[in-house]
A tleap script that builds the chain and sets N, CA, C and O, in Angstrom:
source leaprc.protein.ff14SB
mol = sequence {
  NMET ILE ARG LEU MET ILE VAL VAL TYR GLY
  ASN ARG ASN GLU LYS LYS THR VAL LEU ALA
  ARG LYS ALA ASN MET ASN TYR ASP THR CYS
  VAL GLN TYR LEU LYS TYR LEU GLU THR ILE
  TYR PHE VAL LYS LYS ASN ASN GLU ASN ASN
  HIE GLU ILE PHE GLU MET THR ALA ASN GLY
  ILE LYS PHE CYS LYS LYS THR LEU SER ASP
  GLU PHE GLU GLU ASN ASN SER CTHR
}
set mol.1.N position { 225.585 233.963 -215.917 }
set mol.1.CA position { 225.791 234.559 -216.353 }
set mol.1.C position { 224.430 235.894 -216.740 }
set mol.1.O position { 224.587 237.098 -216.537 }
set mol.2.N position { 223.247 235.288 -217.281 }
set mol.2.CA position { 222.228 235.795 -217.552 }
set mol.2.C position { 221.567 236.415 -216.238 }
set mol.2.O position { 221.138 237.567 -216.290 }
set mol.3.N position { 221.480 235.709 -215.122 }
set mol.3.CA position { 221.222 235.943 -213.836 }
set mol.3.C position { 222.032 237.118 -213.873 }
set mol.3.O position { 221.248 238.020 -214.170 }
set mol.4.N position { 223.298 237.649 -213.718 }
set mol.4.CA position { 224.210 238.481 -213.246 }
set mol.4.C position { 223.909 239.836 -213.853 }
set mol.4.O position { 223.774 240.901 -213.252 }
set mol.5.N position { 223.798 239.510 -215.670 }
set mol.5.CA position { 223.112 241.064 -216.503 }
set mol.5.C position { 222.024 241.311 -215.905 }
set mol.5.O position { 222.030 242.471 -215.491 }
set mol.6.N position { 220.751 240.562 -215.580 }
set mol.6.CA position { 219.666 241.216 -214.821 }
set mol.6.C position { 220.009 241.796 -214.046 }
set mol.6.O position { 219.936 243.017 -214.184 }
set mol.7.N position { 220.640 241.160 -212.653 }
set mol.7.CA position { 220.766 242.003 -211.760 }
set mol.7.C position { 221.255 243.360 -211.877 }
set mol.7.O position { 220.595 244.308 -211.452 }
set mol.8.N position { 222.758 243.542 -212.620 }
set mol.8.CA position { 223.257 244.487 -212.818 }
set mol.8.C position { 222.179 245.624 -213.646 }
set mol.8.O position { 222.186 246.828 -213.387 }
set mol.9.N position { 221.422 245.090 -214.507 }
set mol.9.CA position { 220.547 246.164 -215.091 }
set mol.9.C position { 219.484 246.425 -213.683 }
set mol.9.O position { 219.277 247.588 -213.339 }
set mol.10.N position { 219.060 245.667 -213.175 }
set mol.10.CA position { 217.689 246.010 -211.800 }
set mol.10.C position { 218.701 246.656 -210.706 }
set mol.10.O position { 218.163 246.902 -209.627 }
set mol.11.N position { 219.796 246.905 -210.792 }
set mol.11.CA position { 220.803 247.539 -209.396 }
set mol.11.C position { 221.936 248.482 -209.929 }
set mol.11.O position { 223.138 248.363 -209.691 }
set mol.12.N position { 221.441 249.264 -210.553 }
set mol.12.CA position { 222.262 250.318 -211.075 }
set mol.12.C position { 223.193 250.772 -209.979 }
set mol.12.O position { 222.850 251.146 -208.857 }
set mol.13.N position { 224.422 250.688 -210.460 }
set mol.13.CA position { 225.641 251.468 -209.561 }
set mol.13.C position { 225.673 250.596 -208.467 }
set mol.13.O position { 225.380 250.995 -207.340 }
set mol.14.N position { 226.069 249.206 -208.748 }
set mol.14.CA position { 226.342 248.367 -207.158 }
set mol.14.C position { 227.570 248.274 -207.383 }
set mol.14.O position { 228.226 248.638 -208.359 }
set mol.15.N position { 227.968 247.599 -206.125 }
set mol.15.CA position { 229.441 247.140 -205.867 }
set mol.15.C position { 229.360 245.760 -206.099 }
set mol.15.O position { 228.230 245.272 -206.139 }
set mol.16.N position { 230.643 244.804 -206.311 }
set mol.16.CA position { 230.667 243.372 -207.078 }
set mol.16.C position { 230.079 242.846 -205.731 }
set mol.16.O position { 229.118 242.082 -205.822 }
set mol.17.N position { 230.464 243.112 -204.716 }
set mol.17.CA position { 229.858 242.244 -203.099 }
set mol.17.C position { 227.954 242.191 -203.476 }
set mol.17.O position { 227.200 241.227 -203.610 }
set mol.18.N position { 227.772 243.284 -203.531 }
set mol.18.CA position { 226.112 243.630 -203.414 }
set mol.18.C position { 225.419 242.809 -204.764 }
set mol.18.O position { 224.252 242.429 -204.661 }
set mol.19.N position { 225.998 242.616 -205.720 }
set mol.19.CA position { 225.877 241.873 -207.351 }
set mol.19.C position { 225.608 240.472 -207.065 }
set mol.19.O position { 224.709 239.692 -207.379 }
set mol.20.N position { 226.821 240.390 -206.271 }
set mol.20.CA position { 227.304 238.709 -206.345 }
set mol.20.C position { 226.068 238.285 -205.035 }
set mol.20.O position { 225.698 237.134 -205.271 }
set mol.21.N position { 225.443 238.768 -203.945 }
set mol.21.CA position { 224.501 238.484 -203.410 }
set mol.21.C position { 223.283 237.873 -204.037 }
set mol.21.O position { 222.855 236.721 -204.118 }
set mol.22.N position { 222.631 239.749 -204.698 }
set mol.22.CA position { 221.556 239.793 -205.352 }
set mol.22.C position { 221.798 238.322 -206.437 }
set mol.22.O position { 220.871 237.512 -206.438 }
set mol.23.N position { 222.756 238.090 -207.127 }
set mol.23.CA position { 222.543 237.410 -208.346 }
set mol.23.C position { 222.888 235.658 -207.662 }
set mol.23.O position { 223.169 234.783 -208.482 }
set mol.24.N position { 222.842 235.386 -206.500 }
set mol.24.CA position { 223.003 234.207 -205.561 }
set mol.24.C position { 224.283 233.635 -206.450 }
set mol.24.O position { 223.917 232.838 -207.314 }
set mol.25.N position { 225.286 233.811 -206.422 }
set mol.25.CA position { 226.540 233.535 -207.221 }
set mol.25.C position { 227.728 234.215 -206.320 }
set mol.25.O position { 227.786 235.366 -205.888 }
set mol.26.N position { 228.832 232.933 -206.149 }
set mol.26.CA position { 229.873 233.006 -205.421 }
set mol.26.C position { 230.903 234.580 -206.261 }
set mol.26.O position { 231.094 234.773 -207.462 }
set mol.27.N position { 231.375 235.454 -205.047 }
set mol.27.CA position { 231.952 236.481 -205.309 }
set mol.27.C position { 233.028 236.250 -206.192 }
set mol.27.O position { 233.227 237.295 -206.812 }
set mol.28.N position { 233.895 235.269 -206.573 }
set mol.28.CA position { 234.830 234.840 -207.523 }
set mol.28.C position { 234.144 234.982 -208.701 }
set mol.28.O position { 234.480 235.708 -209.636 }
set mol.29.N position { 233.109 234.228 -208.636 }
set mol.29.CA position { 232.631 233.750 -209.987 }
set mol.29.C position { 232.120 235.217 -210.690 }
set mol.29.O position { 232.528 235.682 -211.754 }
set mol.30.N position { 231.080 235.817 -209.752 }
set mol.30.CA position { 230.783 236.761 -210.043 }
set mol.30.C position { 231.826 238.345 -210.587 }
set mol.30.O position { 231.314 239.183 -211.329 }
set mol.31.N position { 233.394 238.503 -210.018 }
set mol.31.CA position { 234.007 239.313 -210.771 }
set mol.31.C position { 234.402 238.435 -212.099 }
set mol.31.O position { 234.350 239.111 -213.127 }
set mol.32.N position { 234.757 237.175 -212.273 }
set mol.32.CA position { 235.112 236.760 -213.484 }
set mol.32.C position { 234.170 237.365 -214.762 }
set mol.32.O position { 234.478 237.947 -215.802 }
set mol.33.N position { 232.852 236.937 -214.168 }
set mol.33.CA position { 231.908 237.113 -215.050 }
set mol.33.C position { 231.562 238.772 -215.451 }
set mol.33.O position { 230.818 238.986 -216.408 }
set mol.34.N position { 232.107 239.854 -214.713 }
set mol.34.CA position { 232.134 240.942 -215.004 }
set mol.34.C position { 233.052 241.863 -215.670 }
set mol.34.O position { 232.827 242.733 -216.511 }
set mol.35.N position { 234.300 241.428 -215.027 }
set mol.35.CA position { 235.286 241.587 -215.914 }
set mol.35.C position { 235.177 240.935 -217.404 }
set mol.35.O position { 235.809 241.544 -218.267 }
set mol.36.N position { 234.415 239.705 -217.846 }
set mol.36.CA position { 234.567 239.496 -219.369 }
set mol.36.C position { 233.049 240.285 -219.761 }
set mol.36.O position { 232.919 240.512 -220.964 }
set mol.37.N position { 232.107 240.641 -219.028 }
set mol.37.CA position { 230.941 241.085 -219.468 }
set mol.37.C position { 231.583 242.929 -219.654 }
set mol.37.O position { 231.060 243.708 -220.450 }
set mol.38.N position { 232.612 243.260 -218.864 }
set mol.38.CA position { 233.358 244.730 -219.208 }
set mol.38.C position { 234.133 244.410 -220.433 }
set mol.38.O position { 233.944 245.391 -221.152 }
set mol.39.N position { 234.827 243.659 -221.008 }
set mol.39.CA position { 235.043 243.328 -222.079 }
set mol.39.C position { 234.483 243.437 -222.858 }
set mol.39.O position { 235.229 243.944 -223.696 }
set mol.40.N position { 233.202 243.265 -223.427 }
set mol.40.CA position { 232.558 242.985 -224.410 }
set mol.40.C position { 231.543 243.884 -224.055 }
set mol.40.O position { 230.405 243.602 -224.431 }
set mol.41.N position { 231.765 245.156 -223.250 }
set mol.41.CA position { 230.944 246.163 -223.521 }
set mol.41.C position { 229.541 246.409 -223.002 }
set mol.41.O position { 228.788 247.276 -223.446 }
set mol.42.N position { 229.202 245.388 -221.818 }
set mol.42.CA position { 227.730 245.009 -221.573 }
set mol.42.C position { 227.411 245.642 -220.053 }
set mol.42.O position { 226.326 245.745 -219.481 }
set mol.43.N position { 228.674 246.006 -219.635 }
set mol.43.CA position { 228.982 246.857 -218.022 }
set mol.43.C position { 229.744 247.686 -218.024 }
set mol.43.O position { 230.468 247.558 -219.011 }
set mol.44.N position { 230.039 248.625 -217.360 }
set mol.44.CA position { 230.865 249.257 -217.053 }
set mol.44.C position { 231.322 249.480 -215.863 }
set mol.44.O position { 230.558 249.204 -214.938 }
set mol.45.N position { 232.533 249.975 -215.569 }
set mol.45.CA position { 232.647 249.829 -214.369 }
set mol.45.C position { 233.058 251.443 -213.554 }
set mol.45.O position { 233.969 252.035 -214.133 }
set mol.46.N position { 232.600 252.017 -212.568 }
set mol.46.CA position { 232.980 253.098 -212.467 }
set mol.46.C position { 234.094 253.095 -210.970 }
set mol.46.O position { 234.414 252.063 -210.379 }
set mol.47.N position { 234.450 254.202 -210.666 }
set mol.47.CA position { 235.145 254.618 -209.025 }
set mol.47.C position { 234.598 255.614 -208.128 }
set mol.47.O position { 235.079 256.736 -207.969 }
set mol.48.N position { 233.632 255.184 -207.583 }
set mol.48.CA position { 233.159 255.920 -206.456 }
set mol.48.C position { 233.276 255.754 -204.809 }
set mol.48.O position { 232.662 254.874 -204.206 }
set mol.49.N position { 234.096 256.660 -204.199 }
set mol.49.CA position { 234.647 256.396 -203.158 }
set mol.49.C position { 235.644 255.615 -202.720 }
set mol.49.O position { 235.726 255.234 -201.552 }
set mol.50.N position { 236.602 255.279 -203.780 }
set mol.50.CA position { 237.203 253.899 -203.653 }
set mol.50.C position { 236.666 252.677 -203.748 }
set mol.50.O position { 237.313 251.689 -203.397 }
set mol.51.N position { 235.375 252.584 -204.249 }
set mol.51.CA position { 234.705 251.619 -204.257 }
set mol.51.C position { 234.608 251.180 -206.306 }
set mol.51.O position { 234.622 252.049 -207.178 }
set mol.52.N position { 234.521 249.696 -206.562 }
set mol.52.CA position { 234.084 249.879 -208.033 }
set mol.52.C position { 232.870 249.292 -207.916 }
set mol.52.O position { 232.599 248.266 -207.291 }
set mol.53.N position { 231.976 250.163 -208.701 }
set mol.53.CA position { 230.560 250.147 -208.763 }
set mol.53.C position { 230.455 250.450 -210.281 }
set mol.53.O position { 231.033 251.265 -210.999 }
set mol.54.N position { 229.170 249.160 -210.595 }
set mol.54.CA position { 228.981 248.337 -212.201 }
set mol.54.C position { 227.326 248.682 -212.480 }
set mol.54.O position { 226.325 248.483 -211.791 }
set mol.55.N position { 227.535 249.306 -213.852 }
set mol.55.CA position { 226.285 249.637 -214.247 }
set mol.55.C position { 226.199 249.003 -215.652 }
set mol.55.O position { 227.220 248.607 -216.214 }
set mol.56.N position { 224.760 248.891 -216.316 }
set mol.56.CA position { 225.019 248.173 -217.244 }
set mol.56.C position { 225.236 249.146 -218.625 }
set mol.56.O position { 224.669 250.238 -218.613 }
set mol.57.N position { 225.932 248.821 -219.648 }
set mol.57.CA position { 225.594 250.073 -220.450 }
set mol.57.C position { 224.659 250.109 -221.916 }
set mol.57.O position { 223.894 249.145 -221.898 }
set mol.58.N position { 224.602 250.391 -222.347 }
set mol.58.CA position { 223.775 250.674 -224.053 }
set mol.58.C position { 223.646 249.271 -224.405 }
set mol.58.O position { 222.693 248.568 -224.067 }
set mol.59.N position { 224.688 248.871 -225.129 }
set mol.59.CA position { 225.039 247.677 -225.529 }
set mol.59.C position { 224.344 246.799 -224.390 }
set mol.59.O position { 223.194 246.509 -224.720 }
set mol.60.N position { 224.664 246.365 -223.316 }
set mol.60.CA position { 223.961 245.192 -222.508 }
set mol.60.C position { 222.787 245.476 -222.307 }
set mol.60.O position { 222.202 244.501 -221.835 }
set mol.61.N position { 222.001 246.535 -222.462 }
set mol.61.CA position { 220.450 246.813 -221.792 }
set mol.61.C position { 219.838 246.236 -223.576 }
set mol.61.O position { 218.986 245.378 -223.804 }
set mol.62.N position { 220.535 246.965 -224.469 }
set mol.62.CA position { 220.117 246.342 -225.636 }
set mol.62.C position { 219.785 244.893 -225.768 }
set mol.62.O position { 218.660 244.398 -225.841 }
set mol.63.N position { 221.364 244.071 -225.794 }
set mol.63.CA position { 221.471 242.698 -225.807 }
set mol.63.C position { 220.130 241.936 -224.978 }
set mol.63.O position { 219.351 241.155 -225.525 }
set mol.64.N position { 220.070 242.348 -223.584 }
set mol.64.CA position { 219.040 241.613 -222.626 }
set mol.64.C position { 217.585 242.001 -223.189 }
set mol.64.O position { 216.738 241.108 -223.155 }
set mol.65.N position { 217.225 243.246 -223.698 }
set mol.65.CA position { 216.320 243.544 -224.109 }
set mol.65.C position { 215.639 242.583 -225.564 }
set mol.65.O position { 214.477 242.246 -225.795 }
set mol.66.N position { 216.803 242.369 -226.286 }
set mol.66.CA position { 216.247 241.557 -227.591 }
set mol.66.C position { 216.613 240.515 -227.709 }
set mol.66.O position { 216.242 239.969 -228.748 }
set mol.67.N position { 217.616 239.581 -226.641 }
set mol.67.CA position { 218.257 238.504 -226.892 }
set mol.67.C position { 217.368 237.358 -225.490 }
set mol.67.O position { 217.147 236.147 -225.466 }
set mol.68.N position { 217.039 238.592 -224.391 }
set mol.68.CA position { 216.888 237.681 -223.178 }
set mol.68.C position { 215.171 238.090 -223.009 }
set mol.68.O position { 214.760 237.849 -221.874 }
set mol.69.N position { 214.368 238.533 -223.741 }
set mol.69.CA position { 213.241 239.378 -223.245 }
set mol.69.C position { 212.311 238.452 -222.162 }
set mol.69.O position { 211.519 238.914 -221.340 }
set mol.70.N position { 212.559 237.326 -222.341 }
set mol.70.CA position { 211.349 236.449 -221.650 }
set mol.70.C position { 212.052 236.570 -220.134 }
set mol.70.O position { 211.389 237.012 -219.196 }
set mol.71.N position { 213.259 236.202 -219.985 }
set mol.71.CA position { 213.670 236.298 -219.110 }
set mol.71.C position { 213.884 237.564 -218.261 }
set mol.71.O position { 213.654 237.570 -217.052 }
set mol.72.N position { 214.394 238.782 -219.029 }
set mol.72.CA position { 214.301 239.927 -218.690 }
set mol.72.C position { 213.421 240.628 -217.961 }
set mol.72.O position { 213.494 241.155 -216.851 }
set mol.73.N position { 212.380 240.530 -218.959 }
set mol.73.CA position { 210.661 241.058 -218.610 }
set mol.73.C position { 210.081 240.483 -217.440 }
set mol.73.O position { 209.440 241.265 -216.738 }
set mol.74.N position { 210.173 239.084 -217.005 }
set mol.74.CA position { 210.023 238.668 -215.976 }
set mol.74.C position { 210.360 238.643 -214.809 }
set mol.74.O position { 209.611 238.643 -213.832 }
set mol.75.N position { 211.564 238.620 -214.828 }
set mol.75.CA position { 212.461 239.131 -213.464 }
set mol.75.C position { 213.034 240.673 -213.089 }
set mol.75.O position { 213.789 240.915 -212.147 }
set mol.76.N position { 212.381 241.870 -214.254 }
set mol.76.CA position { 212.009 243.050 -213.801 }
set mol.76.C position { 211.346 243.456 -213.356 }
set mol.76.O position { 211.545 244.466 -212.681 }
set mol.77.N position { 210.089 242.846 -213.499 }
set mol.77.CA position { 208.589 242.968 -212.926 }
set mol.77.C position { 208.747 242.762 -211.571 }
set mol.77.O position { 207.534 242.600 -211.438 }
set mol.78.N position { 209.034 242.666 -210.792 }
set mol.78.CA position { 208.873 242.106 -209.511 }
set mol.78.C position { 209.342 243.476 -208.233 }
set mol.78.O position { 209.285 243.240 -207.026 }
savepdb mol mol.pdb
quit
């Protein structure tokens, strides 16, 4: 889930398929994680051109920077 959060943060406004691929994650698992992250207000879903687009919320960004600082900074520096 951490890997997915980092990918969502680094790839704002992406579709589920793209996020799953970039996180190197099974699509169905990615969808389950996105639903969970949405329920705890770490990501939000928008609809654009009949596609579900996901982006990190302020709460998700705050969590990543505070709790996952080492992994978060390392993966977003490239």
